[in-house]
NUMARRO-401886 format. One record per residue: residue in one letter; chain; x, z, y of N, C-alpha, C, O, CB in turn. Coordinates in nm, 2 decimals, always signed. Glycine has a CB too. Example, Ala and Ser with C-alpha at 12.3 -4.5 7.8 and 13.67 -1.06 7.14 Angstrom:
r residu->a | chaine->A | n_x->+1.32 | n_z->+0.78 | n_y->-0.57 | ca_x->+1.23 | ca_z->+0.78 | ca_y->-0.45 | c_x->+1.32 | c_z->+0.78 | c_y->-0.33 | o_x->+1.42 | o_z->+0.85 | o_y->-0.33 | cb_x->+1.13 | cb_z->+0.90 | cb_y->-0.45
r residu->s | chaine->A | n_x->+1.28 | n_z->+0.71 | n_y->-0.22 | ca_x->+1.37 | ca_z->+0.71 | ca_y->-0.11 | c_x->+1.29 | c_z->+0.79 | c_y->+0.00 | o_x->+1.34 | o_z->+0.80 | o_y->+0.11 | cb_x->+1.41 | cb_z->+0.57 | cb_y->-0.06
***
This chain:
r residu->m | chaine->A | n_x->+4.97 | n_z->-7.76 | n_y->-2.79 | ca_x->+4.87 | ca_z->-7.75 | ca_y->-2.90 | c_x->+4.91 | c_z->-7.74 | c_y->-3.03 | o_x->+5.02 | o_z->-7.76 | o_y->-3.07 | cb_x->+4.79 | cb_z->-7.84 | cb_y->-2.89
r residu->n | chaine->A | n_x->+4.80 | n_z->-7.70 | n_y->-3.10 | ca_x->+4.82 | ca_z->-7.67 | ca_y->-3.27 | c_x->+4.70 | c_z->-7.68 | c_y->-3.30 | o_x->+4.59 | o_z->-7.70 | o_y->-3.24 | cb_x->+4.88 | cb_z->-7.53 | cb_y->-3.32
r residu->e | chaine->A | n_x->+4.72 | n_z->-7.67 | n_y->-3.44 | ca_x->+4.55 | ca_z->-7.74 | ca_y->-3.52 | c_x->+4.44 | c_z->-7.67 | c_y->-3.49 | o_x->+4.33 | o_z->-7.71 | o_y->-3.49 | cb_x->+4.54 | cb_z->-7.74 | cb_y->-3.70
r residu->f | chaine->A | n_x->+4.47 | n_z->-7.53 | n_y->-3.46 | ca_x->+4.35 | ca_z->-7.42 | ca_y->-3.41 | c_x->+4.32 | c_z->-7.45 | c_y->-3.26 | o_x->+4.21 | o_z->-7.41 | o_y->-3.22 | cb_x->+4.39 | cb_z->-7.25 | cb_y->-3.42
r residu->s | chaine->A | n_x->+4.40 | n_z->-7.51 | n_y->-3.17 | ca_x->+4.29 | ca_z->-7.55 | ca_y->-3.06 | c_x->+4.16 | c_z->-7.54 | c_y->-3.01 | o_x->+4.08 | o_z->-7.60 | o_y->-3.08 | cb_x->+4.28 | cb_z->-7.63 | cb_y->-3.05
r residu->g | chaine->A | n_x->+4.13 | n_z->-7.49 | n_y->-2.94 | ca_x->+3.97 | ca_z->-7.53 | ca_y->-2.92 | c_x->+3.90 | c_z->-7.47 | c_y->-3.03 | o_x->+3.82 | o_z->-7.55 | o_y->-3.07 | cb_x->+3.93 | cb_z->-7.69 | cb_y->-2.92
r residu->i | chaine->A | n_x->+3.89 | n_z->-7.37 | n_y->-3.09 | ca_x->+3.84 | ca_z->-7.28 | ca_y->-3.21 | c_x->+3.84 | c_z->-7.13 | c_y->-3.12 | o_x->+3.92 | o_z->-7.08 | o_y->-3.05 | cb_x->+3.96 | cb_z->-7.28 | cb_y->-3.36
r residu->a | chaine->A | n_x->+3.69 | n_z->-7.10 | n_y->-3.17 | ca_x->+3.65 | ca_z->-6.98 | ca_y->-3.11 | c_x->+3.78 | c_z->-6.86 | c_y->-3.23 | o_x->+3.84 | o_z->-6.85 | o_y->-3.33 | cb_x->+3.44 | cb_z->-6.97 | cb_y->-3.13
r residu->t | chaine->A | n_x->+3.75 | n_z->-6.79 | n_y->-3.11 | ca_x->+3.87 | ca_z->-6.65 | ca_y->-3.17 | c_x->+3.82 | c_z->-6.62 | c_y->-3.29 | o_x->+3.88 | o_z->-6.63 | o_y->-3.39 | cb_x->+3.88 | cb_z->-6.49 | cb_y->-3.07
r residu->a | chaine->A | n_x->+3.70 | n_z->-6.57 | n_y->-3.27 | ca_x->+3.58 | ca_z->-6.51 | ca_y->-3.37 | c_x->+3.55 | c_z->-6.56 | c_y->-3.52 | o_x->+3.51 | o_z->-6.50 | o_y->-3.62 | cb_x->+3.45 | cb_z->-6.52 | cb_y->-3.29
r residu->t | chaine->A | n_x->+3.58 | n_z->-6.71 | n_y->-3.46 | ca_x->+3.60 | ca_z->-6.80 | ca_y->-3.60 | c_x->+3.73 | c_z->-6.82 | c_y->-3.68 | o_x->+3.74 | o_z->-6.86 | o_y->-3.80 | cb_x->+3.58 | cb_z->-6.93 | cb_y->-3.56
r residu->l | chaine->A | n_x->+3.83 | n_z->-6.79 | n_y->-3.61 | ca_x->+4.00 | ca_z->-6.78 | ca_y->-3.63 | c_x->+3.98 | c_z->-6.64 | c_y->-3.74 | o_x->+3.99 | o_z->-6.64 | o_y->-3.86 | cb_x->+4.11 | cb_z->-6.73 | cb_y->-3.43
r residu->q | chaine->A | n_x->+3.94 | n_z->-6.51 | n_y->-3.64 | ca_x->+3.92 | ca_z->-6.39 | ca_y->-3.69 | c_x->+3.88 | c_z->-6.40 | c_y->-3.85 | o_x->+3.93 | o_z->-6.36 | o_y->-3.95 | cb_x->+3.82 | cb_z->-6.31 | cb_y->-3.61
r residu->s | chaine->A | n_x->+3.74 | n_z->-6.49 | n_y->-3.82 | ca_x->+3.69 | ca_z->-6.46 | ca_y->-3.98 | c_x->+3.77 | c_z->-6.55 | c_y->-4.11 | o_x->+3.79 | o_z->-6.51 | o_y->-4.23 | cb_x->+3.52 | cb_z->-6.50 | cb_y->-3.99
r residu->w | chaine->A | n_x->+3.80 | n_z->-6.65 | n_y->-4.05 | ca_x->+3.93 | ca_z->-6.72 | ca_y->-4.13 | c_x->+4.08 | c_z->-6.65 | c_y->-4.19 | o_x->+4.16 | o_z->-6.65 | o_y->-4.29 | cb_x->+3.98 | cb_z->-6.83 | cb_y->-4.02
r residu->l | chaine->A | n_x->+4.07 | n_z->-6.60 | n_y->-4.11 | ca_x->+4.20 | ca_z->-6.46 | ca_y->-4.12 | c_x->+4.16 | c_z->-6.37 | c_y->-4.25 | o_x->+4.22 | o_z->-6.37 | o_y->-4.36 | cb_x->+4.19 | cb_z->-6.34 | cb_y->-3.96
r residu->s | chaine->A | n_x->+4.03 | n_z->-6.30 | n_y->-4.20 | ca_x->+3.98 | ca_z->-6.21 | ca_y->-4.28 | c_x->+3.99 | c_z->-6.31 | c_y->-4.43 | o_x->+4.05 | o_z->-6.26 | o_y->-4.52 | cb_x->+3.82 | cb_z->-6.14 | cb_y->-4.23
r residu->d | chaine->A | n_x->+3.94 | n_z->-6.44 | n_y->-4.44 | ca_x->+3.89 | ca_z->-6.47 | ca_y->-4.56 | c_x->+4.02 | c_z->-6.52 | c_y->-4.62 | o_x->+4.00 | o_z->-6.52 | o_y->-4.74 | cb_x->+3.77 | cb_z->-6.57 | cb_y->-4.56
r residu->a | chaine->A | n_x->+4.12 | n_z->-6.54 | n_y->-4.58 | ca_x->+4.25 | ca_z->-6.59 | ca_y->-4.63 | c_x->+4.35 | c_z->-6.45 | c_y->-4.65 | o_x->+4.46 | o_z->-6.46 | o_y->-4.71 | cb_x->+4.31 | cb_z->-6.72 | cb_y->-4.52
r residu->q | chaine->A | n_x->+4.31 | n_z->-6.31 | n_y->-4.59 | ca_x->+4.37 | ca_z->-6.21 | ca_y->-4.66 | c_x->+4.30 | c_z->-6.12 | c_y->-4.77 | o_x->+4.33 | o_z->-6.01 | o_y->-4.82 | cb_x->+4.43 | cb_z->-6.13 | cb_y->-4.56
r residu->t | chaine->A | n_x->+4.19 | n_z->-6.20 | n_y->-4.78 | ca_x->+4.10 | ca_z->-6.14 | ca_y->-4.90 | c_x->+4.14 | c_z->-6.19 | c_y->-5.04 | o_x->+4.14 | o_z->-6.13 | o_y->-5.15 | cb_x->+3.95 | cb_z->-6.19 | cb_y->-4.89
r residu->a | chaine->A | n_x->+4.20 | n_z->-6.33 | n_y->-4.99 | ca_x->+4.21 | ca_z->-6.46 | ca_y->-5.09 | c_x->+4.33 | c_z->-6.39 | c_y->-5.13 | o_x->+4.32 | o_z->-6.33 | o_y->-5.24 | cb_x->+4.22 | cb_z->-6.63 | cb_y->-5.04
r residu->m | chaine->A | n_x->+4.48 | n_z->-6.38 | n_y->-5.07 | ca_x->+4.55 | ca_z->-6.31 | ca_y->-5.12 | c_x->+4.56 | c_z->-6.20 | c_y->-5.18 | o_x->+4.63 | o_z->-6.19 | o_y->-5.28 | cb_x->+4.59 | cb_z->-6.32 | cb_y->-5.08
r residu->q | chaine->A | n_x->+4.50 | n_z->-6.09 | n_y->-5.12 | ca_x->+4.47 | ca_z->-5.94 | ca_y->-5.20 | c_x->+4.43 | c_z->-5.99 | c_y->-5.38 | o_x->+4.44 | o_z->-5.92 | o_y->-5.48 | cb_x->+4.30 | cb_z->-5.84 | cb_y->-5.10
r residu->q | chaine->A | n_x->+4.37 | n_z->-6.10 | n_y->-5.37 | ca_x->+4.24 | ca_z->-6.09 | ca_y->-5.52 | c_x->+4.37 | c_z->-6.18 | c_y->-5.59 | o_x->+4.39 | o_z->-6.15 | o_y->-5.71 | cb_x->+4.01 | cb_z->-6.20 | cb_y->-5.50
r residu->l | chaine->A | n_x->+4.44 | n_z->-6.27 | n_y->-5.53 | ca_x->+4.58 | ca_z->-6.33 | ca_y->-5.63 | c_x->+4.65 | c_z->-6.23 | c_y->-5.67 | o_x->+4.70 | o_z->-6.24 | o_y->-5.78 | cb_x->+4.68 | cb_z->-6.42 | cb_y->-5.56
r residu->a | chaine->A | n_x->+4.67 | n_z->-6.10 | n_y->-5.58 | ca_x->+4.73 | ca_z->-6.01 | ca_y->-5.57 | c_x->+4.71 | c_z->-5.93 | c_y->-5.70 | o_x->+4.80 | o_z->-5.91 | o_y->-5.77 | cb_x->+4.70 | cb_z->-5.96 | cb_y->-5.45
r residu->i | chaine->A | n_x->+4.61 | n_z->-5.90 | n_y->-5.72 | ca_x->+4.56 | ca_z->-5.87 | ca_y->-5.81 | c_x->+4.52 | c_z->-5.89 | c_y->-5.94 | o_x->+4.47 | o_z->-5.82 | o_y->-6.03 | cb_x->+4.53 | cb_z->-5.86 | cb_y->-5.78
r residu->g | chaine->A | n_x->+4.55 | n_z->-6.02 | n_y->-5.93 | ca_x->+4.54 | ca_z->-6.10 | ca_y->-6.08 | c_x->+4.42 | c_z->-6.15 | c_y->-6.06 | o_x->+4.33 | o_z->-6.07 | o_y->-6.08 | cb_x->+4.53 | cb_z->-6.01 | cb_y->-6.23
r residu->k | chaine->A | n_x->+4.39 | n_z->-6.30 | n_y->-6.00 | ca_x->+4.27 | ca_z->-6.37 | ca_y->-6.01 | c_x->+4.37 | c_z->-6.46 | c_y->-6.02 | o_x->+4.49 | o_z->-6.45 | o_y->-6.00 | cb_x->+4.14 | cb_z->-6.37 | cb_y->-5.90
r residu->k | chaine->A | n_x->+4.30 | n_z->-6.57 | n_y->-6.06 | ca_x->+4.38 | ca_z->-6.70 | ca_y->-6.12 | c_x->+4.37 | c_z->-6.78 | c_y->-6.02 | o_x->+4.47 | o_z->-6.83 | o_y->-5.99 | cb_x->+4.33 | cb_z->-6.77 | cb_y->-6.24
r residu->t | chaine->A | n_x->+4.26 | n_z->-6.82 | n_y->-5.95 | ca_x->+4.18 | ca_z->-6.90 | ca_y->-5.84 | c_x->+4.13 | c_z->-6.85 | c_y->-5.71 | o_x->+4.04 | o_z->-6.76 | o_y->-5.73 | cb_x->+4.07 | cb_z->-6.95 | cb_y->-5.90
r residu->v | chaine->A | n_x->+4.15 | n_z->-6.87 | n_y->-5.63 | ca_x->+4.05 | ca_z->-6.84 | ca_y->-5.53 | c_x->+4.04 | c_z->-6.95 | c_y->-5.41 | o_x->+4.14 | o_z->-7.00 | o_y->-5.37 | cb_x->+4.09 | cb_z->-6.71 | cb_y->-5.48
r residu->s | chaine->A | n_x->+3.92 | n_z->-6.97 | n_y->-5.36 | ca_x->+3.93 | ca_z->-7.09 | ca_y->-5.27 | c_x->+3.85 | c_z->-7.01 | c_y->-5.10 | o_x->+3.77 | o_z->-6.91 | o_y->-5.08 | cb_x->+3.81 | cb_z->-7.26 | cb_y->-5.36
r residu->i | chaine->A | n_x->+3.90 | n_z->-7.08 | n_y->-5.03 | ca_x->+3.88 | ca_z->-7.05 | ca_y->-4.91 | c_x->+3.83 | c_z->-7.21 | c_y->-4.79 | o_x->+3.85 | o_z->-7.33 | o_y->-4.81 | cb_x->+4.02 | cb_z->-6.97 | cb_y->-4.89
r residu->g | chaine->A | n_x->+3.78 | n_z->-7.15 | n_y->-4.71 | ca_x->+3.76 | ca_z->-7.27 | ca_y->-4.61 | c_x->+3.85 | c_z->-7.28 | c_y->-4.48 | o_x->+3.91 | o_z->-7.19 | o_y->-4.43 | cb_x->+3.61 | cb_z->-7.26 | cb_y->-4.56
r residu->t | chaine->A | n_x->+3.84 | n_z->-7.40 | n_y->-4.45 | ca_x->+3.92 | ca_z->-7.40 | ca_y->-4.37 | c_x->+3.90 | c_z->-7.49 | c_y->-4.22 | o_x->+3.79 | o_z->-7.53 | o_y->-4.17 | cb_x->+4.02 | cb_z->-7.44 | cb_y->-4.45
r residu->s | chaine->A | n_x->+4.01 | n_z->-7.50 | n_y->-4.17 | ca_x->+3.89 | ca_z->-7.55 | ca_y->-3.99 | c_x->+3.89 | c_z->-7.69 | c_y->-4.04 | o_x->+3.97 | o_z->-7.74 | o_y->-3.96 | cb_x->+3.99 | cb_z->-7.53 | cb_y->-3.77
r residu->d | chaine->A | n_x->+3.84 | n_z->-7.77 | n_y->-4.10 | ca_x->+3.78 | ca_z->-7.90 | ca_y->-4.10 | c_x->+3.68 | c_z->-7.90 | c_y->-4.20 | o_x->+3.64 | o_z->-8.01 | o_y->-4.24 | cb_x->+3.87 | cb_z->-8.01 | cb_y->-4.12
r residu->g | chaine->A | n_x->+3.62 | n_z->-7.79 | n_y->-4.25 | ca_x->+3.50 | ca_z->-7.77 | ca_y->-4.32 | c_x->+3.52 | c_z->-7.75 | c_y->-4.50 | o_x->+3.45 | o_z->-7.69 | o_y->-4.58 | cb_x->+3.42 | cb_z->-7.91 | cb_y->-4.28
r residu->k | chaine->A | n_x->+3.63 | n_z->-7.82 | n_y->-4.51 | ca_x->+3.65 | ca_z->-7.84 | ca_y->-4.60 | c_x->+3.70 | c_z->-7.70 | c_y->-4.71 | o_x->+3.76 | o_z->-7.62 | o_y->-4.64 | cb_x->+3.73 | cb_z->-7.94 | cb_y->-4.59
r residu->r | chaine->A | n_x->+3.69 | n_z->-7.65 | n_y->-4.86 | ca_x->+3.73 | ca_z->-7.62 | ca_y->-4.93 | c_x->+3.89 | c_z->-7.61 | c_y->-4.97 | o_x->+3.96 | o_z->-7.71 | o_y->-4.99 | cb_x->+3.66 | cb_z->-7.67 | cb_y->-4.98
r residu->i | chaine->A | n_x->+3.94 | n_z->-7.50 | n_y->-4.96 | ca_x->+4.07 | ca_z->-7.51 | ca_y->-5.10 | c_x->+4.06 | c_z->-7.41 | c_y->-5.15 | o_x->+4.00 | o_z->-7.31 | o_y->-5.13 | cb_x->+4.22 | cb_z->-7.52 | cb_y->-5.07
r residu->s | chaine->A | n_x->+4.18 | n_z->-7.47 | n_y->-5.26 | ca_x->+4.20 | ca_z->-7.35 | ca_y->-5.36 | c_x->+4.33 | c_z->-7.31 | c_y->-5.39 | o_x->+4.41 | o_z->-7.40 | o_y->-5.37 | cb_x->+4.16 | cb_z->-7.38 | cb_y->-5.48
r residu->f | chaine->A | n_x->+4.38 | n_z->-7.20 | n_y->-5.42 | ca_x->+4.49 | ca_z->-7.12 | ca_y->-5.44 | c_x->+4.54 | c_z->-7.07 | c_y->-5.55 | o_x->+4.49 | o_z->-6.96 | o_y->-5.59 | cb_x->+4.47 | cb_z->-7.05 | cb_y->-5.37
r residu->t | chaine->A | n_x->+4.66 | n_z->-7.12 | n_y->-5.61 | ca_x->+4.66 | ca_z->-7.03 | ca_y->-5.74 | c_x->+4.81 | c_z->-6.93 | c_y->-5.72 | o_x->+4.90 | o_z->-6.98 | o_y->-5.64 | cb_x->+4.66 | cb_z->-7.14 | cb_y->-5.91
r residu->p | chaine->A | n_x->+4.84 | n_z->-6.82 | n_y->-5.78 | ca_x->+4.96 | ca_z->-6.77 | ca_y->-5.74 | c_x->+5.05 | c_z->-6.80 | c_y->-5.73 | o_x->+5.13 | o_z->-6.73 | o_y->-5.67 | cb_x->+4.98 | cb_z->-6.72 | cb_y->-5.78
r residu->s | chaine->A | n_x->+5.09 | n_z->-6.93 | n_y->-5.78 | ca_x->+5.20 | ca_z->-6.95 | ca_y->-5.80 | c_x->+5.26 | c_z->-7.04 | c_y->-5.62 | o_x->+5.37 | o_z->-7.06 | o_y->-5.58 | cb_x->+5.21 | cb_z->-7.04 | cb_y->-5.96
r residu->e | chaine->A | n_x->+5.07 | n_z->-7.08 | n_y->-5.55 | ca_x->+5.08 | ca_z->-7.10 | ca_y->-5.44 | c_x->+5.05 | c_z->-7.00 | c_y->-5.33 | o_x->+5.01 | o_z->-7.03 | o_y->-5.22 | cb_x->+5.03 | cb_z->-7.17 | cb_y->-5.45
r residu->l | chaine->A | n_x->+5.08 | n_z->-6.93 | n_y->-5.37 | ca_x->+5.08 | ca_z->-6.79 | ca_y->-5.26 | c_x->+5.15 | c_z->-6.77 | c_y->-5.14 | o_x->+5.10 | o_z->-6.70 | o_y->-5.05 | cb_x->+5.15 | cb_z->-6.68 | cb_y->-5.32
r residu->p | chaine->A | n_x->+5.28 | n_z->-6.87 | n_y->-5.12 | ca_x->+5.39 | ca_z->-6.89 | ca_y->-5.03 | c_x->+5.32 | c_z->-6.98 | c_y->-4.91 | o_x->+5.32 | o_z->-6.95 | o_y->-4.79 | cb_x->+5.52 | cb_z->-6.96 | cb_y->-5.10
r residu->e | chaine->A | n_x->+5.24 | n_z->-7.09 | n_y->-4.97 | ca_x->+5.12 | ca_z->-7.14 | ca_y->-4.85 | c_x->+5.05 | c_z->-7.10 | c_y->-4.83 | o_x->+5.01 | o_z->-7.13 | o_y->-4.72 | cb_x->+5.04 | cb_z->-7.23 | cb_y->-4.84
r residu->l | chaine->A | n_x->+4.96 | n_z->-6.99 | n_y->-4.88 | ca_x->+4.86 | ca_z->-6.90 | ca_y->-4.82 | c_x->+4.93 | c_z->-6.81 | c_y->-4.74 | o_x->+4.85 | o_z->-6.77 | o_y->-4.65 | cb_x->+4.78 | cb_z->-6.84 | cb_y->-4.91
r residu->r | chaine->A | n_x->+5.03 | n_z->-6.77 | n_y->-4.74 | ca_x->+5.05 | ca_z->-6.68 | ca_y->-4.64 | c_x->+5.12 | c_z->-6.75 | c_y->-4.51 | o_x->+5.08 | o_z->-6.72 | o_y->-4.40 | cb_x->+5.13 | cb_z->-6.57 | cb_y->-4.69
r residu->k | chaine->A | n_x->+5.22 | n_z->-6.86 | n_y->-4.52 | ca_x->+5.18 | ca_z->-6.96 | ca_y->-4.38 | c_x->+5.09 | c_z->-6.99 | c_y->-4.32 | o_x->+5.07 | o_z->-7.01 | o_y->-4.20 | cb_x->+5.21 | cb_z->-7.06 | cb_y->-4.38
r residu->y | chaine->A | n_x->+4.99 | n_z->-6.99 | n_y->-4.43 | ca_x->+4.80 | ca_z->-7.05 | ca_y->-4.34 | c_x->+4.76 | c_z->-6.89 | c_y->-4.30 | o_x->+4.69 | o_z->-6.88 | o_y->-4.20 | cb_x->+4.62 | cb_z->-7.14 | cb_y->-4.52
r residu->i | chaine->A | n_x->+4.79 | n_z->-6.78 | n_y->-4.34 | ca_x->+4.78 | ca_z->-6.63 | ca_y->-4.28 | c_x->+4.84 | c_z->-6.64 | c_y->-4.14 | o_x->+4.78 | o_z->-6.62 | o_y->-4.04 | cb_x->+4.86 | cb_z->-6.50 | cb_y->-4.37
r residu->l | chaine->A | n_x->+4.97 | n_z->-6.68 | n_y->-4.13 | ca_x->+5.05 | ca_z->-6.69 | ca_y->-4.05 | c_x->+5.02 | c_z->-6.79 | c_y->-3.91 | o_x->+5.03 | o_z->-6.77 | o_y->-3.79 | cb_x->+5.15 | cb_z->-6.71 | cb_y->-4.13
r residu->r | chaine->A | n_x->+5.00 | n_z->-6.87 | n_y->-3.96 | ca_x->+4.96 | ca_z->-6.97 | ca_y->-3.81 | c_x->+4.82 | c_z->-6.96 | c_y->-3.77 | o_x->+4.79 | o_z->-7.06 | o_y->-3.70 | cb_x->+5.00 | cb_z->-7.15 | cb_y->-3.83
r residu->l | chaine->A | n_x->+4.70 | n_z->-6.87 | n_y->-3.81 | ca_x->+4.64 | ca_z->-6.77 | ca_y->-3.82 | c_x->+4.64 | c_z->-6.70 | c_y->-3.72 | o_x->+4.57 | o_z->-6.71 | o_y->-3.61 | cb_x->+4.67 | cb_z->-6.72 | cb_y->-3.90
r residu->q | chaine->A | n_x->+4.76 | n_z->-6.60 | n_y->-3.76 | ca_x->+4.79 | ca_z->-6.50 | ca_y->-3.70 | c_x->+4.82 | c_z->-6.54 | c_y->-3.54 | o_x->+4.75 | o_z->-6.50 | o_y->-3.45 | cb_x->+4.91 | cb_z->-6.44 | cb_y->-3.77
r residu->t | chaine->A | n_x->+4.95 | n_z->-6.65 | n_y->-3.53 | ca_x->+4.96 | ca_z->-6.69 | ca_y->-3.43 | c_x->+4.84 | c_z->-6.74 | c_y->-3.36 | o_x->+4.82 | o_z->-6.69 | o_y->-3.25 | cb_x->+5.04 | cb_z->-6.76 | cb_y->-3.45
r residu->a | chaine->A | n_x->+4.76 | n_z->-6.84 | n_y->-3.40 | ca_x->+4.62 | ca_z->-6.89 | ca_y->-3.28 | c_x->+4.62 | c_z->-6.77 | c_y->-3.26 | o_x->+4.68 | o_z->-6.76 | o_y->-3.15 | cb_x->+4.45 | cb_z->-6.96 | cb_y->-3.33
r residu->i | chaine->A | n_x->+4.58 | n_z->-6.66 | n_y->-3.30 | ca_x->+4.50 | ca_z->-6.55 | ca_y->-3.26 | c_x->+4.55 | c_z->-6.50 | c_y->-3.14 | o_x->+4.51 | o_z->-6.50 | o_y->-3.02 | cb_x->+4.50 | cb_z->-6.44 | cb_y->-3.36
r residu->s | chaine->A | n_x->+4.67 | n_z->-6.47 | n_y->-3.22 | ca_x->+4.78 | ca_z->-6.39 | ca_y->-3.07 | c_x->+4.77 | c_z->-6.49 | c_y->-2.96 | o_x->+4.73 | o_z->-6.46 | o_y->-2.85 | cb_x->+4.98 | cb_z->-6.37 | cb_y->-3.10
r residu->i | chaine->A | n_x->+4.81 | n_z->-6.64 | n_y->-3.00 | ca_x->+4.81 | ca_z->-6.73 | ca_y->-2.80 | c_x->+4.65 | c_z->-6.67 | c_y->-2.76 | o_x->+4.64 | o_z->-6.59 | o_y->-2.66 | cb_x->+4.79 | cb_z->-6.99 | cb_y->-2.80
r residu->a | chaine->A | n_x->+4.56 | n_z->-6.72 | n_y->-2.83 | ca_x->+4.42 | ca_z->-6.71 | ca_y->-2.77 | c_x->+4.38 | c_z->-6.59 | c_y->-2.73 | o_x->+4.31 | o_z->-6.61 | o_y->-2.63 | cb_x->+4.32 | cb_z->-6.75 | cb_y->-2.85
r residu->t | chaine->A | n_x->+4.38 | n_z->-6.49 | n_y->-2.75 | ca_x->+4.38 | ca_z->-6.34 | ca_y->-2.67 | c_x->+4.50 | c_z->-6.30 | c_y->-2.60 | o_x->+4.49 | o_z->-6.20 | o_y->-2.54 | cb_x->+4.36 | cb_z->-6.21 | cb_y->-2.78
r residu->g | chaine->A | n_x->+4.61 | n_z->-6.36 | n_y->-2.59 | ca_x->+4.72 | ca_z->-6.31 | ca_y->-2.49 | c_x->+4.78 | c_z->-6.21 | c_y->-2.56 | o_x->+4.84 | o_z->-6.12 | o_y->-2.50 | cb_x->+4.67 | cb_z->-6.25 | cb_y->-2.33
r residu->a | chaine->A | n_x->+4.76 | n_z->-6.21 | n_y->-2.66 | ca_x->+4.86 | ca_z->-6.09 | ca_y->-2.72 | c_x->+4.98 | c_z->-6.13 | c_y->-2.78 | o_x->+5.01 | o_z->-6.24 | o_y->-2.80 | cb_x->+4.80 | cb_z->-6.01 | cb_y->-2.83
r residu->t | chaine->A | n_x->+5.09 | n_z->-6.00 | n_y->-2.81 | ca_x->+5.25 | ca_z->-6.09 | ca_y->-2.84 | c_x->+5.21 | c_z->-6.09 | c_y->-3.00 | o_x->+5.11 | o_z->-6.06 | o_y->-3.06 | cb_x->+5.46 | cb_z->-5.99 | cb_y->-2.78
r residu->t | chaine->A | n_x->+5.34 | n_z->-6.14 | n_y->-3.06 | ca_x->+5.33 | ca_z->-6.18 | ca_y->-3.20 | c_x->+5.39 | c_z->-6.08 | c_y->-3.26 | o_x->+5.44 | o_z->-6.09 | o_y->-3.37 | cb_x->+5.39 | cb_z->-6.32 | cb_y->-3.24
r residu->g | chaine->A | n_x->+5.40 | n_z->-5.93 | n_y->-3.17 | ca_x->+5.44 | ca_z->-5.85 | ca_y->-3.27 | c_x->+5.65 | c_z->-5.89 | c_y->-3.32 | o_x->+5.73 | o_z->-5.81 | o_y->-3.37 | cb_x->+5.31 | cb_z->-5.88 | cb_y->-3.41
r residu->q | chaine->A | n_x->+5.66 | n_z->-6.02 | n_y->-3.30 | ca_x->+5.82 | ca_z->-6.05 | ca_y->-3.34 | c_x->+5.92 | c_z->-5.97 | c_y->-3.20 | o_x->+5.93 | o_z->-5.98 | o_y->-3.08 | cb_x->+5.84 | cb_z->-6.25 | cb_y->-3.33
r residu->p | chaine->A | n_x->+5.98 | n_z->-5.90 | n_y->-3.28 | ca_x->+6.13 | ca_z->-5.89 | ca_y->-3.19 | c_x->+6.22 | c_z->-5.98 | c_y->-3.14 | o_x->+6.25 | o_z->-6.08 | o_y->-3.20 | cb_x->+6.23 | cb_z->-5.83 | cb_y->-3.26
r residu->y | chaine->A | n_x->+6.25 | n_z->-5.96 | n_y->-3.06 | ca_x->+6.39 | ca_z->-6.02 | ca_y->-2.95 | c_x->+6.46 | c_z->-5.97 | c_y->-2.90 | o_x->+6.42 | o_z->-5.88 | o_y->-2.82 | cb_x->+6.38 | cb_z->-6.08 | cb_y->-2.86
r residu->s | chaine->A | n_x->+6.60 | n_z->-6.01 | n_y->-2.91 | ca_x->+6.69 | ca_z->-5.91 | ca_y->-2.86 | c_x->+6.79 | c_z->-6.01 | c_y->-2.73 | o_x->+6.81 | o_z->-6.13 | o_y->-2.75 | cb_x->+6.79 | cb_z->-5.85 | cb_y->-3.02
r residu->v | chaine->A | n_x->+6.82 | n_z->-5.98 | n_y->-2.67 | ca_x->+6.93 | ca_z->-6.00 | ca_y->-2.55 | c_x->+7.08 | c_z->-5.94 | c_y->-2.62 | o_x->+7.10 | o_z->-5.82 | o_y->-2.65 | cb_x->+6.88 | cb_z->-5.90 | cb_y->-2.37
r residu->a | chaine->A | n_x->+7.18 | n_z->-6.06 | n_y->-2.63 | ca_x->+7.30 | ca_z->-6.00 | ca_y->-2.60 | c_x->+7.36 | c_z->-6.03 | c_y->-2.48 | o_x->+7.34 | o_z->-6.12 | o_y->-2.40 | cb_x->+7.38 | cb_z->-6.03 | cb_y->-2.70
r residu->t | chaine->A | n_x->+7.46 | n_z->-5.92 | n_y->-2.49 | ca_x->+7.49 | ca_z->-5.87 | ca_y->-2.41 | c_x->+7.65 | c_z->-5.83 | c_y->-2.42 | o_x->+7.69 | o_z->-5.80 | o_y->-2.53 | cb_x->+7.41 | cb_z->-5.80 | cb_y->-2.41
r residu->w | chaine->A | n_x->+7.76 | n_z->-5.84 | n_y->-2.30 | ca_x->+7.87 | ca_z->-5.82 | ca_y->-2.33 | c_x->+7.92 | c_z->-5.80 | c_y->-2.24 | o_x->+7.85 | o_z->-5.83 | o_y->-2.15 | cb_x->+7.93 | cb_z->-5.89 | cb_y->-2.39
r residu->t | chaine->A | n_x->+8.05 | n_z->-5.73 | n_y->-2.21 | ca_x->+8.16 | ca_z->-5.69 | ca_y->-2.13 | c_x->+8.27 | c_z->-5.79 | c_y->-2.11 | o_x->+8.29 | o_z->-5.88 | o_y->-2.19 | cb_x->+8.23 | cb_z->-5.57 | cb_y->-2.18
r residu->r | chaine->A | n_x->+8.32 | n_z->-5.76 | n_y->-2.00 | ca_x->+8.48 | ca_z->-5.85 | ca_y->-2.04 | c_x->+8.56 | c_z->-5.73 | c_y->-1.96 | o_x->+8.68 | o_z->-5.73 | o_y->-1.95 | cb_x->+8.51 | cb_z->-6.05 | cb_y->-1.95
***
């Protein structure tokens, strides 16, 4: 169970869109951006907090992948060797 359990996929996608827009605004020089959170509050990010915003985006993307049954897109490898 994660922090987004039980939240509709459409809501998660909306939050993801908001967070990605906020990240873009920071990237082009906006000093502060605000987004809504899963508990109905608003949080603000500054350029120095961009890593935290990226982590939030990754958590949303993971939750959407789980909710839709899609893969995360992260590659994996299997070690093989011969004797």
